[in-house]
All heavy atoms as an XYZ file, in Angstrom:
902
protein
N      89.151    109.924     86.353
C      90.197    110.723     86.825
C      90.726    110.284     88.094
O      89.939    110.179     89.080
C      89.907    112.135     86.838
C      90.945    113.087     87.305
S      90.519    114.743     87.648
C      91.728    115.617     86.768
N      91.945    109.856     88.223
C      92.585    109.419     89.459
C      92.738    110.572     90.378
O      93.040    111.608     90.097
C      93.944    108.852     89.134
O      93.853    107.793     88.231
N      92.435    110.139     91.615
C      92.640    111.000     92.772
C      93.485    110.301     93.897
O      93.714    109.186     93.622
C      91.341    111.552     93.320
C      90.460    110.427     93.924
C      89.232    110.994     94.582
O      88.898    112.212     94.520
N      88.348    110.147     95.010
N      93.755    110.989     94.999
C      94.386    110.199     96.019
C      94.117    110.999     97.355
O      94.107    112.153     97.391
C      95.904    109.985     95.800
C      96.672    111.198     95.618
S      98.326    110.712     95.283
C      98.956    112.293     94.716
N      94.021    110.203     98.335
C      93.909    110.583     99.694
C      95.067    109.967    100.532
O      94.908    108.852    100.869
C      92.613    110.308    100.355
C      92.514    110.799    101.836
C      91.381    110.828     99.580
N      96.170    110.658    100.505
C      97.335    109.953    100.980
C      98.166    110.860    102.008
O      99.099    111.503    101.565
C      98.281    109.616     99.824
O      98.612    110.736     99.100
N      97.696    110.953    103.208
C      98.378    111.701    104.204
C      99.461    110.835    104.887
O     100.302    111.378    105.628
C      97.428    112.359    105.212
O      96.710    111.315    105.839
C      96.464    113.352    104.590
N      99.357    109.539    104.829
C     100.295    108.625    105.538
C     101.396    108.339    104.594
O     101.387    107.469    103.644
C      99.538    107.350    105.886
C      98.477    107.708    106.976
C      97.652    106.547    107.426
N      98.208    105.249    107.257
C      97.678    104.089    107.351
N      96.359    104.083    107.715
N      98.195    103.013    107.219
N     102.528    109.092    104.790
C     103.779    108.920    103.997
C     104.952    108.743    104.928
O     105.023    109.240    106.030
C     103.963    110.061    103.099
C     102.937    110.247    102.000
C     103.235    111.466    101.079
C     102.043    111.645    100.221
N     102.212    112.803     99.356
N     105.902    108.052    104.380
C     107.249    107.811    105.164
C     108.367    108.213    104.129
O     108.262    108.158    102.919
C     107.396    106.417    105.541
C     106.467    105.875    106.652
C     106.732    104.326    106.847
C     106.579    106.676    107.916
N     109.448    108.630    104.711
C     110.656    108.990    103.897
C     111.675    107.953    104.048
O     111.929    107.429    105.138
C     111.189    110.316    104.376
O     110.299    111.323    104.126
N     112.302    107.535    102.958
C     113.370    106.518    102.824
C     114.437    107.142    101.866
O     114.230    107.938    101.085
C     112.868    105.211    102.292
C     111.844    104.556    103.131
C     110.424    104.800    102.900
C     112.159    103.662    104.191
C     109.525    104.211    103.615
C     111.187    103.021    104.882
C     109.855    103.341    104.593
N     115.586    106.461    101.912
C     116.691    106.785    100.984
C     116.376    105.958     99.770
O     116.113    104.787     99.745
C     117.997    106.463    101.571
C     119.110    106.818    100.720
C     120.450    106.433    101.429
C     121.716    106.740    100.669
N     122.928    106.358    101.366
N     116.503    106.517     98.573
C     116.386    105.862     97.347
C     117.596    105.066     97.042
O     118.703    105.510     97.072
C     116.090    106.758     96.152
N     117.405    103.717     96.811
C     118.535    102.817     96.533
C     118.848    102.687     95.096
O     119.764    101.909     94.676
N     118.139    103.540     94.240
C     118.421    103.487     92.728
C     117.894    104.791     92.253
O     117.164    105.517     92.972
C     117.665    102.304     92.125
N     118.069    105.113     90.943
C     117.534    106.310     90.326
C     116.027    106.014     90.050
O     115.730    105.110     89.204
C     118.295    106.588     89.046
C     117.667    107.813     88.352
O     116.753    108.451     88.842
O     118.312    108.230     87.348
N     115.232    106.619     90.844
C     113.721    106.424     90.689
C     113.069    107.677     90.024
O     111.870    107.847     90.176
C     113.141    106.066     92.034
C     113.686    104.821     92.723
C     113.102    104.686     94.124
C     113.433    103.619     91.815
N     113.808    108.497     89.390
C     113.311    109.807     88.989
C     112.267    109.613     87.830
O     111.558    110.637     87.490
C     114.456    110.694     88.394
O     115.168    110.035     87.397
N     112.114    108.544     87.193
C     111.132    108.244     86.164
C     109.995    107.304     86.730
O     109.204    106.722     85.856
C     111.782    107.613     84.941
C     112.608    108.602     84.249
O     112.298    109.778     84.061
N     113.761    108.194     83.861
N     109.896    107.122     87.985
C     108.996    106.150     88.539
C     108.010    106.611     89.572
O     107.562    105.848     90.436
C     109.784    105.018     89.183
C     110.734    104.337     88.193
O     111.988    104.425     88.314
N     110.131    103.683     87.260
N     107.540    107.872     89.475
C     106.510    108.319     90.375
C     105.223    107.556     90.162
O     104.847    107.116     88.991
C     106.180    109.788     90.096
C     105.293    110.403     91.261
C     105.561    110.105     88.699
C     105.269    111.964     91.370
N     104.609    107.148     91.264
C     103.404    106.339     91.401
C     103.649    104.789     91.113
O     102.701    104.106     90.830
C     102.236    106.830     90.534
C     101.848    108.302     90.858
C     101.685    109.261     89.860
C     101.759    108.666     92.157
C     101.394    110.524     90.142
C     101.461    110.012     92.480
C     101.303    110.966     91.489
O     100.993    112.278     91.833
N     104.870    104.451     91.075
C     105.226    102.968     91.009
C     105.276    102.369     92.379
O     105.495    103.094     93.366
C     106.553    102.869     90.241
C     106.503    102.884     88.791
C     106.177    104.061     88.193
C     106.849    101.808     88.047
C     106.161    104.126     86.740
C     106.808    101.816     86.694
C     106.468    103.021     86.035
O     106.411    103.042     84.723
N     105.100    101.056     92.442
C     105.228    100.347     93.696
C     106.646    100.112     94.110
O     107.537     99.809     93.259
C     104.603     98.949     93.599
C     103.005     99.070     93.124
C     102.443     97.750     92.794
C     102.190     99.700     94.209
N     106.901    100.221     95.391
C     108.354    100.133     95.889
C     108.441     99.165     96.938
O     107.411     98.907     97.702
C     108.948    101.544     96.241
C     109.138    102.395     95.028
C     108.072    102.218     97.277
N     109.591     98.633     97.166
C     109.919     97.793     98.321
C     111.206     98.219     99.019
O     111.868     99.076     98.476
C     110.089     96.348     97.883
C     111.281     96.069     96.891
C     111.351     94.617     96.583
C     112.612     94.462     95.716
N     112.889     93.075     95.446
N     111.590     97.600    100.069
C     112.780     97.912    100.725
C     113.885     96.901    100.311
O     113.613     95.639    100.225
C     112.700     97.906    102.251
C     111.764     99.025    102.815
C     111.631     98.811    104.278
C     112.267    100.330    102.419
N     115.206     97.323     99.969
C     116.155     96.310     99.728
C     116.857     96.010    101.088
O     116.383     96.386    102.185
C     117.250     96.932     98.735
C     118.069     98.139     99.296
O     118.011     98.407    100.494
O     118.756     98.808     98.491
N     117.834     95.133    101.048
C     118.477     94.558    102.266
C     119.132     95.703    103.090
O     119.356     95.508    104.309
C     119.569     93.536    101.810
N     119.379     96.913    102.496
C     119.960     98.019    103.314
C     118.909     98.942    103.882
O     119.209     99.914    104.377
C     120.901     98.771    102.415
O     122.010     97.942    101.995
N     117.657     98.630    103.583
C     116.547     99.550    104.002
C     116.266    100.618    103.081
O     115.485    101.660    103.430
N     116.854    100.585    101.875
C     116.534    101.664    100.835
C     115.441    101.285    100.024
O     115.098    100.053     99.804
C     117.818    101.843    100.028
C     119.004    102.327    100.752
O     118.960    103.097    101.666
N     120.148    101.746    100.384
N     114.769    102.329     99.461
C     113.509    102.049     98.576
C     114.084    101.764     97.130
O     114.948    102.508     96.532
C     112.648    103.226     98.542
C     111.586    103.106     97.499
C     111.947    103.366     99.874
N     113.589    100.702     96.583
C     113.797    100.267     95.102
C     112.471     99.946     94.522
O     111.534     99.681     95.248
C     114.861     99.217     95.099
C     116.231     99.657     95.519
C     114.382     97.954     95.832
N     112.439     99.836     93.165
C     111.172     99.315     92.490
C     110.873     97.866     93.043
O     111.709     97.090     93.183
C     111.362     99.320     91.036
C     111.298    100.634     90.267
C     111.436    100.387     88.763
C     109.945    101.278     90.567
N     109.552     97.711     93.252
C     109.127     96.417     93.544
C     109.302     95.390     92.449
O     109.227     95.871     91.271
C     107.526     96.449     94.003
N     109.360     94.198     92.719
C     109.526     93.111     91.681
C     108.228     92.237     91.719
O     107.359     92.460     92.447
C     110.862     92.231     92.016
O     110.710     91.811     93.310
C     112.021     93.097     91.723
N     108.231     91.262     90.844
C     107.134     90.438     90.710
C     106.652     89.838     92.057
O     107.333     89.050     92.690
C     107.487     89.297     89.754
C     106.286     88.487     89.296
O     105.129     89.066     89.269
O     106.426     87.274     89.105
N     105.394     90.233     92.445
C     104.731     89.663     93.704
C     105.554     90.007     94.958
O     105.493     89.231     95.889
C     104.399     88.198     93.501
C     103.503     87.672     94.514
O     102.607     88.399     95.045
N     103.671     86.431     94.935
N     106.405     90.966     94.939
C     107.169     91.340     96.098
C     106.310     91.948     97.215
O     105.292     92.458     96.930
C     108.281     92.348     95.678
N     106.727     91.826     98.430
C     106.042     92.520     99.500
C     106.360     94.036     99.350
O     107.500     94.507     99.412
C     106.795     91.961    100.829
C     107.645     90.879    100.454
C     107.784     90.931     98.967
N     105.313     94.769     99.084
C     105.485     96.210     98.695
C     105.338     97.024    100.016
O     104.411     96.771    100.874
C     104.305     96.551     97.709
C     104.202     98.104     97.501
C     104.528     95.858     96.315
N     106.234     98.085    100.132
C     106.155     98.953    101.272
C     105.134    100.083    100.981
O     104.636    100.618    101.917
C     107.523     99.489    101.622
C     107.539    100.269    102.896
C     108.120    100.314    100.562
C     107.393     99.458    104.058
N     104.938    100.500     99.719
C     104.043    101.492     99.359
C     104.243    102.005     97.964
O     104.739    101.298     97.102
N     103.850    103.277     97.758
C     103.881    103.846     96.421
C     104.762    105.059     96.375
O     104.625    105.935     97.267
C     102.391    104.264     95.926
C     102.445    104.859     94.563
C     101.416    103.124     96.025
N     105.638    105.166     95.424
C     106.549    106.324     95.354
C     105.794    107.518     95.007
O     105.058    107.520     93.964
C     107.616    106.029     94.286
C     108.701    107.027     94.236
C     109.565    107.133     95.537
C     109.665    106.685     93.076
N     105.926    108.622     95.743
C     105.228    109.860     95.493
C     106.088    111.114     95.143
O     105.744    112.198     95.081
C     104.398    110.228     96.649
C     103.063    109.678     96.676
N     101.901    110.249     97.106
C     102.645    108.433     96.221
C     100.822    109.509     96.972
N     101.294    108.388     96.433
N     107.421    110.806     94.763
C     108.250    111.836     94.217
C     109.154    111.197     93.229
O     109.014    110.053     92.840
C     108.983    112.603     95.316
C     109.934    111.706     96.064
O     109.893    110.530     96.104
N     110.910    112.347     96.807
N     110.260    112.021     92.809
C     111.068    111.474     91.694
C     112.564    111.544     92.148
O     113.392    112.297     91.522
C     110.906    112.332     90.539
C     109.510    112.333     89.974
C     109.452    113.223     88.698
C     108.051    113.217     88.139
N     107.921    114.007     86.970
N     112.963    110.745     93.152
C     114.337    110.788     93.643
C     115.357    110.076     92.810
O     115.032    109.028     92.205
C     114.299    110.219     95.060
C     113.197    109.101     94.840
C     112.144    109.724     93.915
N     116.555    110.656     92.822
C     117.633    109.932     92.223
C     118.285    109.054     93.386
O     118.007    109.250     94.501
C     118.719    110.904     91.628
C     118.071    111.676     90.449
C     119.009    112.540     89.770
C     118.227    113.141     88.614
N     119.083    113.900     87.690
N     119.190    108.189     92.968
C     119.848    107.273     94.010
C     120.421    108.225     95.092
O     121.147    109.151     94.797
C     120.935    106.494     93.322
O     121.516    105.586     94.253
N     120.207    107.806     96.387
C     120.765    108.475     97.553
C     119.815    109.636     97.994
O     120.015    110.087     99.119
N     118.923    110.093     97.230
C     117.961    111.215     97.659
C     116.789    110.647     98.425
O     116.605    109.427     98.464
C     117.509    111.891     96.424
C     118.573    112.662     95.631
C     118.122    113.390     94.486
O     116.877    113.214     93.959
O     118.724    114.305     93.906
N     116.103    111.464     99.036
C     114.900    111.112     99.850
C     113.768    110.758     98.987
O     113.318    111.476     98.128
C     114.514    112.228    100.807
O     115.578    112.551    101.696
C     113.344    111.777    101.661
N     113.207    109.545     99.210
C     112.039    109.031     98.557
C     110.852    109.171     99.488
O     110.842    108.805    100.654
C     112.201    107.592     98.247
N     109.752    109.795     98.948
C     108.521    109.939     99.742
C     107.619    108.806     99.347
O     107.211    108.598     98.107
C     107.837    111.279     99.358
O     106.635    111.395    100.015
N     107.209    107.876    100.355
C     106.408    106.745    100.031
C     105.072    106.724    100.696
O     105.075    106.882    102.019
C     107.238    105.496    100.469
C     106.444    104.171    100.172
C     108.570    105.470     99.706
N     104.022    106.660     99.909
C     102.665    106.604    100.507
C     102.503    105.139    101.040
O     102.742    104.117    100.255
C     101.637    106.849     99.359
S      99.924    106.720     99.972
N     102.073    105.045    102.261
C     101.911    103.699    102.919
C     100.501    103.425    103.235
O     100.224    102.354    103.798
C     102.763    103.659    104.201
C     102.437    104.650    105.227
C     104.246    103.699    103.763
C     102.874    104.379    106.565
N      99.492    104.328    102.991
C      98.117    103.998    103.322
C      97.190    104.868    102.733
O      97.479    105.770    101.923
N      95.851    104.562    102.945
C      94.784    105.306    102.366
C      94.639    105.010    100.871
O      94.747    103.925    100.492
C      94.799    106.739    102.619
C      94.809    107.074    104.184
C      95.215    108.421    104.589
O      95.874    109.102    103.855
O      94.795    108.800    105.829
N      94.438    106.077     99.998
C      94.403    105.770     98.523
C      95.506    106.489     97.868
O      96.074    107.536     98.359
C      93.097    106.172     97.881
O      92.966    107.583     97.824
C      91.821    105.544     98.639
N      95.939    105.914     96.740
C      97.089    106.512     96.013
C      96.915    106.382     94.521
O      96.273    105.350     94.174
C      98.385    105.896     96.441
O      99.469    106.441     95.727
N      97.474    107.326     93.803
C      97.637    106.974     92.397
C      98.753    105.863     92.174
O      99.742    105.895     92.890
C      98.096    108.315     91.683
C      97.075    109.322     91.661
C      97.591    110.597     90.897
C      96.591    111.639     90.926
N      97.060    112.867     90.128
N      98.487    104.953     91.263
C      99.434    103.896     91.041
C      99.421    103.612     89.493
O      98.397    103.667     88.839
C      99.000    102.645     91.748
C      99.956    101.436     91.422
C      98.914    102.840     93.239
N     100.646    103.306     88.989
C     100.693    102.940     87.505
C     100.306    101.460     87.315
O     100.880    100.597     88.032
C     102.142    103.189     86.993
C     102.258    102.765     85.557
C     102.472    104.628     87.168
N      99.401    101.250     86.453
C      98.859     99.837     86.121
C      99.821     99.243     85.157
O     100.447     99.936     84.242
C      97.491     99.942     85.483
N      99.978     97.951     85.305
C     100.888     97.195     84.373
C     100.103     96.191     83.455
O     100.724     95.478     82.760
N      98.837     96.452     83.320
C      97.995     95.684     82.445
C      96.498     96.035     82.656
O      96.298     97.025     83.342
N      95.627     95.295     81.985
C      94.204     95.621     82.108
C      93.787     95.403     83.600
O      94.012     94.257     84.192
C      93.342     94.785     81.212
C      93.542     95.195     79.773
O      93.954     96.434     79.557
O      93.280     94.371     78.889
N      93.142     96.355     84.245
C      92.652     96.280     85.618
C      91.295     96.876     85.657
O      90.960     97.809     84.994
C      93.538     97.228     86.540
C      92.980     97.282     87.878
C      94.982     96.611     86.577
N      90.335     96.196     86.398
C      88.988     96.745     86.541
C      88.772     96.986     87.987
O      89.327     96.412     88.953
C      87.950     95.725     85.965
C      88.136     95.540     84.467
C      87.933     94.434     86.596
N      87.767     97.868     88.228
C      87.434     98.223     89.653
C      87.146     96.931     90.406
O      86.421     96.056     89.962
C      86.141     99.076     89.572
C      86.449    100.492     88.933
C      85.595     99.308     91.063
C      85.235    101.231     88.574
N      87.768     96.872     91.576
C      87.608     95.746     92.496
C      88.597     94.734     92.386
O      88.689     93.850     93.289
N      89.496     94.726     91.356
C      90.567     93.710     91.279
C      91.522     93.852     92.433
O      91.872     94.927     92.866
C      91.376     93.972     89.978
C      90.748     93.418     88.693
O      89.799     92.679     88.867
O      91.247     93.722     87.629
N      91.904     92.735     92.992
C      93.086     92.684     93.920
C      94.279     92.804     93.043
O      94.421     92.199     92.097
C      93.022     91.403     94.663
C      91.838     91.263     95.608
C      91.733     89.871     96.242
O      91.768     88.873     95.463
O      91.728     89.806     97.401
N      95.295     93.547     93.628
C      96.497     93.980     92.843
C      97.819     93.586     93.508
O      97.837     93.540     94.690
C      96.591     95.509     92.540
C      95.336     96.065     91.836
C      95.402     97.561     91.826
C      95.158     95.482     90.512
N      98.716     93.019     92.696
C     100.056     92.804     93.136
C     100.989     93.537     92.290
O     100.678     94.193     91.320
C     100.416     91.234     93.090
C     100.254     90.726     91.650
C      99.504     90.506     93.992
C     100.739     89.307     91.389
N     102.357     93.519     92.578
C     103.289     94.142     91.791
C     103.773     93.236     90.697
O     103.861     91.969     90.848
C     104.549     94.489     92.627
O     105.593     95.100     91.793
N     104.047     93.777     89.480
C     104.667     93.065     88.412
C     106.246     93.253     88.583
O     106.703     93.841     89.513
C     104.173     93.427     87.037
C     104.587     94.809     86.503
O     105.388     95.499     87.203
O     104.188     95.118     85.444
N     106.967     92.685     87.580
C     108.436     92.796     87.663
C     108.984     94.119     87.585
O     110.153     94.279     87.883
C     109.011     91.870     86.582
N     108.195     95.147     87.211
C     108.646     96.514     86.976
C     108.047     97.470     87.913
O     108.076     98.729     87.677
C     108.266     96.926     85.516
C     108.951     95.994     84.520
O     110.122     95.857     84.511
N     108.167     95.369     83.714
N     107.401     97.068     89.033
C     106.790     97.930     90.015
C     105.429     98.500     89.595
O     105.031     99.431     90.225
N     104.767     97.940     88.653
C     103.406     98.350     88.153
C     102.506     97.352     88.873
O     102.725     96.264     89.265
C     103.314     98.315     86.708
C     104.187     99.270     85.953
C     103.976     99.191     84.454
C     104.807    100.108     83.612
N     104.512     99.937     82.140
N     101.226     97.932     88.998
C     100.188     97.190     89.657
C      99.401     96.234     88.575
O      98.933     96.828     87.606
C      99.192     97.936     90.315
N      99.317     94.919     88.875
C      98.593     94.032     88.044
C      97.665     93.221     88.866
O      97.807     93.091     90.115
C      99.504     93.083     87.165
C     100.362     93.867     86.244
C     100.426     92.340     88.136
N      96.535     92.658     88.214
C      95.610     91.948     88.936
C      96.234     90.572     89.356
O      97.138     90.079     88.650
C      94.275     91.685     88.221
C      94.316     90.956     87.010
C      92.956     91.004     86.511
C      92.814     90.156     85.212
N      91.469     90.040     84.651
N      95.794     89.930     90.395
C      96.232     88.683     90.880
C      95.896     87.623     89.894
O      94.709     87.512     89.403
C      95.566     88.278     92.238
C      95.947     86.931     92.737
C      95.942     89.348     93.265
N      96.885     86.827     89.484
C      96.636     85.757     88.424
C      95.673     84.655     89.103
O      95.571     84.516     90.303
C      97.974     85.176     88.122
C      98.916     85.664     89.168
C      98.250     86.812     89.880
N      95.036     83.931     88.306
C      94.141     82.887     88.689
C      94.881     81.575     89.102
O      94.270     80.661     89.555
C      93.124     82.551     87.568
N      96.172     81.590     88.877
C      96.999     80.350     89.096
C      97.259     80.199     90.646
O      97.209     81.197     91.320
C      98.310     80.381     88.417
O      98.983     81.605     88.735
C      98.211     80.374     86.900
N      97.338     78.972     91.024
C      97.581     78.702     92.501
C      98.916     79.310     92.911
O      99.876     79.421     92.208
C      97.570     77.179     92.716
N      98.797     79.855     94.200
C     100.015     80.399     94.744
C      99.705     81.331     95.887
O      98.522     81.611     96.178
N     100.778     81.910     96.470
C     100.534     82.864     97.554
C     100.955     84.269     97.025
O     102.014     84.412     96.369
C     101.479     82.555     98.766
C     101.194     83.447     99.895
C     101.880     82.964    101.229
O     101.384     81.972    101.791
O     102.903     83.526    101.583
N     100.074     85.220     97.229
C     100.256     86.570     96.629
C     100.281     87.563     97.658
O      99.455     87.611     98.535
C      99.056     86.765     95.496
C      99.196     85.804     94.421
C      98.355     84.674     94.428
C     100.066     86.013     93.417
C      98.437     83.690     93.410
C     100.194     85.002     92.337
C      99.393     83.872     92.325
O      99.462     83.004     91.330
N     101.155     88.601     97.399
C     101.266     89.744     98.261
C     100.409     90.983     97.737
O     100.877     91.691     96.818
C     102.757     90.226     98.387
C     103.579     89.122     98.960
O     103.345     88.828    100.130
N     104.558     88.717     98.306
N      99.174     90.930     98.148
C      98.207     91.917     97.719
C      98.616     93.310     98.103
O      98.988     93.490     99.317
C      96.770     91.633     98.122
C      96.396     90.173     97.882
C      95.811     92.637     97.544
C      96.350     89.810     96.441
N      98.619     94.291     97.259
C      98.939     95.707     97.674
C      97.696     96.500     97.848
O      97.745     97.495     98.568
C      99.855     96.453     96.727
C      99.268     96.477     95.255
C     101.167     95.692     96.588
C      98.758     97.891     94.948
N      96.626     96.142     97.214
C      95.366     96.804     97.513
C      94.371     96.480     96.410
O      94.459     95.472     95.649
N      93.280     97.307     96.339
C      92.124     97.112     95.506
C      91.990     98.248     94.527
O      92.080     99.435     94.905
C      90.819     97.088     96.298
C      90.917     96.056     97.518
C      89.636     96.709     95.525
C      91.135     94.630     97.126
N      91.826     97.931     93.270
C      91.617     98.921     92.275
C      90.343     99.634     92.382
O      89.254     99.032     92.595
C      91.670     98.306     90.795
N      90.365    100.994     92.397
C      89.196    101.837     92.546
C      88.788    102.447     91.106
O      87.844    103.139     90.982
C      89.371    102.934     93.551
C      89.671    102.486     94.972
C      89.830    103.718     95.882
C      88.525    101.612     95.473
N      89.558    102.037     90.075
C      89.277    102.571     88.751
C      89.701    101.520     87.730
O      90.656    100.639     88.093
C      90.139    103.789     88.415
C      89.803    105.022     89.176
C      90.614    106.229     88.718
O      91.819    106.303     88.956
O      90.021    107.188     88.140
N      89.197    101.576     86.547
C      89.609    100.741     85.461
C      90.921    101.303     84.876
O      91.107    102.548     84.940
C      88.594    100.630     84.414
C      87.268    100.077     84.860
O      87.353     99.156     85.721
N      86.212    100.442     84.214
N      91.752    100.453     84.406
C      92.955    101.005     83.691
C      93.578     99.950     82.824
O      93.141     98.796     82.723
N      94.697    100.372     82.097
C      95.397     99.468     81.188
C      96.877     99.816     81.416
O      97.263    100.748     82.071
C      94.957     99.671     79.684
O      95.135    101.039     79.426
N      97.799     99.060     80.697
C      99.215     99.238     80.962
C      99.627    100.663     80.798
O      99.401    101.290     79.748
C      99.997     98.390     79.921
C     101.449     98.287     80.266
O     101.821     98.551     81.404
O     102.244     97.992     79.326
N     100.275    101.153     81.806
C     100.797    102.541     81.757
C      99.887    103.666     82.256
O     100.414    104.802     82.447
N      98.621    103.335     82.436
C      97.621    104.372     82.961
C      97.793    104.531     84.467
O      98.219    103.532     85.168
C      96.318    104.056     82.564
O      95.825    102.850     83.149
C      95.981    104.021     81.113
N      97.460    105.684     85.044
C      97.504    105.918     86.426
C      96.042    105.705     86.946
O      95.175    106.266     86.338
C      98.066    107.311     86.719
C      97.986    107.550     88.233
C      99.476    107.450     86.232
N      95.945    104.786     87.891
C      94.638    104.566     88.535
C      94.740    104.893     90.046
O      95.728    104.913     90.614
C      94.187    103.180     88.249
C      95.122    102.133     88.853
C      93.992    102.863     86.731
C      94.634    100.700     88.942
N      93.476    104.972     90.650
C      93.405    105.079     92.048
C      93.324    103.698     92.752
O      92.568    102.922     92.198
C      92.290    105.973     92.444
C      92.227    106.232     94.071
C      91.090    107.054     94.420
O      90.116    107.322     93.586
O      90.992    107.429     95.626
N      94.139    103.501     93.789
C      94.066    102.195     94.425
C      94.024    102.436     95.951
O      94.532    103.349     96.487
C      95.418    101.490     94.200
C      95.539    100.150     95.059
C      95.627    101.077     92.720
N      93.076    101.673     96.584
C      92.923    101.614     98.048
C      94.092    100.686     98.565
O      94.107     99.544     98.229
C      91.600    101.006     98.411
C      91.371    100.814     99.896
C      91.513    102.151    100.654
C      90.093    100.104    100.236
N      95.071    101.319     99.213
C      96.176    100.567     99.662
C      95.831     99.729    100.870
O      95.399    100.327    101.960
C      97.322    101.504     99.989
C      97.919    102.239     98.766
C      99.012    103.277     99.193
C      98.390    101.290     97.621
N      95.894     98.476    100.813
C      95.413     97.586    101.891
C      96.188     96.199    101.715
O      95.646     95.270    101.206
C      93.886     97.316    101.786
C      93.350     96.719    103.064
C      91.824     96.652    102.864
N      91.541     95.426    102.211
C      90.363     95.090    101.741
N      89.339     95.891    101.799
N      90.217     93.968    101.154
N      97.475     96.212    102.204
C      98.302     95.000    101.980
C      97.851     93.834    102.718
O      97.591     93.965    103.927
C      99.673     95.557    102.284
C      99.532     96.791    102.968
C      98.141     97.332    102.785
N      97.891     92.653    102.154
C      97.619     91.411    102.878
C      97.995     90.322    101.962
O      98.444     90.508    100.773
C      96.182     91.263    103.250
C      95.098     91.315    102.012
C      94.709     90.171    101.351
C      94.674     92.533    101.656
C      93.869     90.285    100.409
C      93.776     92.626    100.630
C      93.325     91.553     99.868
O      92.521     91.609     98.893
N      98.230     89.060    102.518
C      98.653     87.920    101.766
C      97.474     87.071    101.469
O      96.565     86.885    102.308
C      99.674     87.176    102.643
O     100.766     87.988    102.815
C     100.194     85.956    101.706
N      97.401     86.614    100.214
C      96.237     85.695     99.762
C      96.728     84.505     99.078
O      97.691     84.554     98.380
C      95.344     86.565     98.788
C      94.244     85.731     98.141
C      93.391     86.466     97.210
C      92.217     85.639     96.689
N      91.328     86.451     95.907
N      96.209     83.337     99.537
C      96.545     82.094     98.809
C      95.373     81.680     97.984
O      94.234     81.602     98.293
C      96.713     80.971     99.971
O      97.775     81.421    100.858
C      97.134     79.705     99.273
N      95.797     81.476     96.620
C      94.901     80.971     95.617
C      95.088     79.469     95.507
O      96.230     79.069     95.173
C      95.114     81.689     94.346
C      94.270     81.157     93.244
C      94.863     83.254     94.420
N      94.140     78.641     95.686
C      94.154     77.275     95.563
C      94.015     76.805     94.158
O      93.334     77.422     93.330
C      93.214     76.637     96.501
């Protein structure tokens, strides 16, 4: 069962209708508004409410959070964003990856898991 310890939150303006995207990964657009994260994007945090465009978005930026998985994830996997703002494990292919955190639970596509939010960049050779 997913839990979360997320007292570190910031408020932003939603740059799109995010009313169906609670616990999805988000990033900032060029105007400083929150939108869904894209594939391997630098993630600002996890959406913790259901704002429509122009409304206030509550974004968890630290500690642990519930996050929607975008594929099979196991405890300890380093996670990045997929093209739809879901958390997926870092691929084994070479490249630079924007890690959002570490999975604290197993999950599969569409399930909500607990993630330790700890962003960093990792290079896979």
